[in-house]
C-alpha positions as CSV (number, residue, x, y, z in Angstrom):
1,M,70.6,6.2,42.4
2,A,69.9,9.1,40.2
3,V,70.8,7.4,37.1
4,Y,68.6,4.3,38.5
5,E,65.7,6.8,39.3
6,E,65.8,7.8,35.2
7,R,66.0,4.6,33.8
8,I,62.5,3.4,36.2
9,P,59.3,4.6,33.5
10,H,57.1,6.1,35.0
11,V,53.8,4.7,35.5
12,K,50.8,7.0,34.1
13,E,48.4,7.3,36.8
14,Q,44.9,6.1,36.5
15,R,42.0,7.5,36.6
16,P,38.9,6.3,38.3
17,R,36.1,4.6,36.1
18,R,33.0,6.4,35.3
19,R,31.4,3.5,33.8
20,G,29.5,3.3,37.4
21,N,28.3,7.1,37.1
22,R,27.4,6.2,33.2
23,K,25.2,3.1,34.2
24,L,23.3,5.1,37.1
25,V,22.8,7.9,34.4
26,F,21.4,5.8,32.1
27,L,18.8,4.4,34.3
28,L,17.8,7.5,35.6
29,G,16.9,8.5,32.0
30,L,15.0,5.7,31.4
31,F,12.9,6.3,34.4
32,F,11.9,9.1,34.1
33,L,11.5,8.3,30.2
34,I,8.9,5.7,31.2
35,V,7.4,8.4,33.7
36,L,7.2,10.5,30.9
37,I,5.2,7.8,28.5
38,I,3.1,6.5,31.7
39,V,1.9,10.1,31.7
40,F,1.0,10.8,28.6
41,I,-0.6,7.3,27.8
42,R,-3.0,9.2,31.0
43,S,-3.1,12.1,29.4
44,P,-5.7,13.6,26.8
45,Y,-3.7,14.3,24.1
46,S,-2.3,10.6,24.0
47,K,-6.5,9.5,23.0
48,V,-8.3,10.7,19.7
49,Q,-10.1,13.6,19.8
50,Q,-11.5,14.4,16.0
51,I,-11.9,12.0,13.2
52,Q,-11.9,14.1,9.8
53,V,-12.9,12.4,6.1
54,Y,-11.8,14.1,3.4
55,G,-12.6,13.0,-0.8
56,N,-16.1,11.2,-0.2
57,H,-18.9,11.6,-1.4
58,I,-20.7,8.8,-2.2
59,Y,-20.9,7.3,1.2
60,P,-22.1,10.4,4.5
61,A,-18.4,11.0,6.7
62,E,-20.9,9.6,10.2
63,Q,-21.0,6.2,8.0
64,I,-17.4,6.0,6.9
65,V,-15.6,6.5,10.8
66,K,-18.3,4.2,11.8
67,N,-17.0,1.6,9.5
68,S,-13.3,2.3,9.8
69,G,-13.3,1.2,13.6
70,L,-12.3,4.5,15.1
71,V,-13.9,5.8,18.3
72,I,-13.1,9.2,19.9
73,G,-11.0,8.6,22.6
74,M,-9.2,5.6,21.5
75,Q,-5.4,5.4,22.3
76,F,-3.9,8.0,19.1
77,L,-1.2,5.7,19.1
78,N,-3.0,2.5,18.7
79,V,-4.3,3.8,15.2
80,W,-2.9,1.8,12.1
81,E,-3.9,2.4,8.0
82,S,-4.1,-1.4,7.5
83,D,-7.1,-1.9,10.3
84,V,-8.5,1.2,8.9
85,R,-8.6,-0.4,5.0
86,T,-9.7,-3.6,6.4
87,S,-12.2,-2.0,8.4
88,L,-13.3,-0.1,5.0
89,K,-13.2,-2.8,2.7
90,P,-17.1,-3.5,3.3
91,L,-17.7,0.2,1.8
92,E,-17.6,-1.1,-2.3
93,G,-17.3,2.3,-3.2
94,I,-13.9,3.2,-1.7
95,K,-11.5,1.9,-3.3
96,E,-8.7,3.5,-1.6
97,V,-8.2,5.1,1.9
98,S,-5.2,6.9,3.9
99,V,-4.6,7.5,7.3
100,E,-2.7,10.8,8.7
101,R,-2.5,11.7,12.2
102,S,-2.2,15.2,13.7
103,F,-0.7,15.9,17.2
104,P,-2.6,16.3,19.1
105,G,-5.7,14.1,18.9
106,V,-6.8,14.4,15.2
107,I,-7.1,11.7,12.4
108,R,-7.4,12.2,9.1
109,L,-9.4,9.9,6.4
110,H,-8.6,10.9,3.5
111,V,-10.7,8.3,1.0
112,Q,-10.6,8.0,-2.7
113,E,-13.9,6.7,-4.1
114,Y,-14.8,4.8,-7.3
115,R,-16.1,7.1,-10.3
116,R,-19.6,7.7,-10.1
117,V,-20.6,7.2,-14.1
118,A,-24.4,6.7,-14.3
119,F,-27.0,5.9,-12.0
120,W,-29.5,2.4,-11.8
121,N,-33.1,3.5,-11.3
122,G,-34.5,0.4,-9.9
123,P,-38.5,-0.5,-10.5
124,D,-39.5,0.5,-6.8
125,G,-38.3,3.8,-7.1
126,S,-34.9,3.3,-5.7
127,R,-31.7,5.1,-7.5
128,Y,-28.0,3.3,-7.6
129,P,-24.4,4.4,-8.7
130,L,-23.1,2.9,-11.5
131,L,-19.9,3.0,-11.2
132,E,-16.4,3.0,-13.1
133,N,-15.6,-0.7,-12.4
134,G,-19.3,-1.6,-13.6
135,R,-20.4,-2.8,-9.9
136,V,-24.1,-1.2,-9.3
137,L,-23.5,0.3,-5.9
138,R,-26.7,-0.9,-3.7
139,Q,-25.6,-0.2,-0.4
140,V,-26.0,3.8,-0.8
141,N,-29.7,4.9,-2.1
142,F,-29.5,8.0,-4.5
143,A,-33.3,8.7,-4.2
144,K,-33.2,11.7,-2.6
145,R,-29.9,13.2,-4.0
146,V,-29.3,15.9,-6.9
147,V,-29.1,13.8,-10.1
148,D,-25.4,14.7,-11.7
149,R,-25.2,11.9,-14.0
150,P,-27.3,9.8,-16.4
151,L,-30.2,7.7,-15.8
152,V,-30.0,4.0,-16.8
153,S,-33.6,3.3,-16.6
154,S,-34.0,0.1,-19.0
155,W,-31.2,-2.1,-19.4
156,S,-32.2,-5.9,-19.6
157,A,-28.5,-7.1,-19.7
158,P,-26.9,-6.7,-16.5
159,E,-24.0,-8.7,-18.2
160,L,-22.9,-5.8,-20.0
161,L,-23.2,-3.1,-18.0
162,P,-19.6,-3.4,-17.0
163,Q,-19.0,-2.3,-20.8
164,L,-21.5,0.8,-19.8
165,A,-19.2,1.4,-17.2
166,K,-15.9,1.4,-19.0
167,A,-17.2,3.3,-21.8
168,L,-18.9,6.3,-19.6
169,A,-15.6,6.8,-17.5
170,K,-13.7,7.3,-21.0
171,M,-16.4,10.1,-21.9
172,S,-15.2,13.8,-21.5
173,P,-17.0,15.6,-18.7
174,G,-18.9,18.0,-20.7
175,V,-20.8,14.8,-23.1
176,L,-21.4,12.7,-19.9
177,G,-23.0,15.7,-18.4
178,E,-25.3,16.0,-21.8
179,I,-26.8,12.8,-21.3
180,S,-30.1,12.5,-19.2
181,D,-31.2,8.8,-19.9
182,I,-29.3,5.3,-21.2
183,A,-31.5,2.7,-22.7
184,L,-30.5,-0.7,-24.0
185,T,-32.5,-1.0,-26.7
186,P,-30.7,-4.2,-28.9
187,T,-32.6,-5.5,-32.1
188,V,-32.3,-8.9,-33.6
189,Y,-29.0,-7.8,-35.4
190,D,-27.4,-6.3,-32.6
191,K,-27.8,-6.9,-29.2
192,Q,-25.6,-3.7,-28.0
193,R,-27.9,-1.2,-29.4
194,V,-28.4,2.0,-27.7
195,T,-30.6,4.7,-27.3
196,L,-29.7,7.8,-25.2
197,Y,-31.6,11.1,-24.4
198,M,-30.1,14.0,-24.5
199,R,-30.6,16.8,-22.2
200,D,-30.8,19.1,-25.2
201,G,-33.8,17.1,-26.3
202,N,-32.3,15.4,-29.4
203,E,-31.8,11.6,-29.1
204,V,-28.2,9.2,-29.7
205,R,-28.4,5.9,-31.2
206,S,-25.3,4.4,-31.1
207,V,-23.6,0.6,-30.1
208,L,-22.0,0.2,-26.9
209,Y,-19.0,-1.6,-28.3
210,K,-18.2,2.4,-30.4
211,L,-20.3,4.5,-27.8
212,D,-17.7,5.9,-25.7
213,T,-15.2,7.1,-29.5
214,M,-18.4,8.5,-30.9
215,L,-20.4,10.4,-28.4
216,N,-17.1,12.0,-27.5
217,W,-18.0,14.0,-31.2
218,Y,-21.4,15.3,-30.0
219,P,-20.6,18.5,-29.3
220,T,-19.1,19.2,-32.2
221,I,-21.9,17.0,-34.8
222,A,-24.2,18.8,-32.4
223,K,-23.6,22.4,-33.8
224,E,-24.0,21.3,-37.2
225,L,-28.0,20.2,-36.9
226,P,-30.7,22.6,-38.0
227,Q,-31.1,25.4,-35.5
228,G,-34.0,24.5,-33.3
229,V,-34.7,21.6,-34.7
230,K,-34.7,18.5,-32.8
231,G,-35.1,14.9,-33.6
232,V,-33.1,11.6,-33.6
233,L,-28.9,11.3,-34.1
234,S,-27.3,7.9,-35.6
235,L,-23.7,8.2,-34.8
236,F,-22.3,4.1,-36.2
237,E,-20.2,4.4,-39.2
238,Q,-21.5,7.9,-40.3
239,P,-23.6,10.2,-38.3
240,W,-27.0,10.6,-39.8
241,F,-29.7,12.7,-38.5
242,V,-33.4,13.0,-39.1
243,P,-35.8,15.3,-37.5
244,Y,-38.3,14.6,-35.4
245,G,-41.6,13.5,-37.7
246,T,-39.7,13.1,-40.4
247,P,-38.9,9.5,-40.3
248,D,-38.1,9.4,-44.6
249,A,-36.1,12.7,-44.4
250,P,-32.2,11.9,-43.0
251,I,-29.2,14.3,-43.1
252,P,-25.7,13.1,-43.7
253,L,-23.5,14.9,-41.4
254,Q,-21.0,13.8,-43.1
255,S,-19.5,13.4,-46.8
256,G,-19.3,9.6,-47.8
257,E,-20.9,6.6,-49.1
258,A,-22.4,5.3,-45.9
259,Q,-25.9,4.9,-46.3
260,P,-28.0,5.5,-42.8
261,P,-28.1,2.5,-40.6
262,Q,-31.5,-0.1,-40.6
263,S,-33.9,0.3,-37.3
C-alpha cells in the first residue's frame, strides 16, 4: 500500500488567483487619477497666469500677446505652438516664434523678427522699417522712435527695395551705423545709381549691385581721406574722392589706370 502511495504524483496546491485584486487596484488607481485631474483643472495652477515675450524689437509685447490668441486664465495645457504661429502670421515682421511652458502657469513666447536694415520715410512724416526681406513694414510707425538705421528718403523705384535691403543686410553693423540717408539717384546710363550721406559729413556715390562689397571698405578708405576735409567719395571700379567746392580736383585713393566716373 505504501508503494502505491509513493507512485501517485503529488498535485501542487493551487494558490488563489489575484486577478480580481489587481483589477480592483487598477480601478482604484484610475479613479484617484481622474479625481486628481479634475482637481488640477479646477485649481488656479491649471490656468495661464503670466505671458512673457522675448526677442521683440519691432512690435511691443502687448501687441504680440494680443495677436497670439493667448489670454490670462486659459487652460495651461491647451496652449499649442502651432496655434500661436498661425495667430501671429498677420504680424509680417515676425520671422519665427516658439512657445515655452514653465509650471505653474507661465508661458514664454520667444520671437525672432526680421532684421531692420533701414527706415522708409513717408511723405506725411511717417517712418516705417525696411526689413531684410525687402518689405516695408507699414504696420508699425517708427516716427517717434530713435533713428538707429539709415533713412531712405528719396527712392523712386520700389521694385529695387528688396535689392537694397539685401545689400544693407550684408554690411557690417559698423558700416551700417555710419550711413545717415540713402537716395536713389539714377542716371541715363545707370538706373541703379545710389547716393549715401554718411554721418561723418561725406557723401558716397555707388551702384546698387555693388553696394554691399564696395561700402564695406568705407572705414579703411575713410582713413586715407585728407584730415578735416569733407567731400564726395565715388565707389565704383576705383575709389575717387572730390573735396566739396573743388569738382575739378579728384583725388585717386588707389593706384590704377581707371578714370573718375562720369556723373
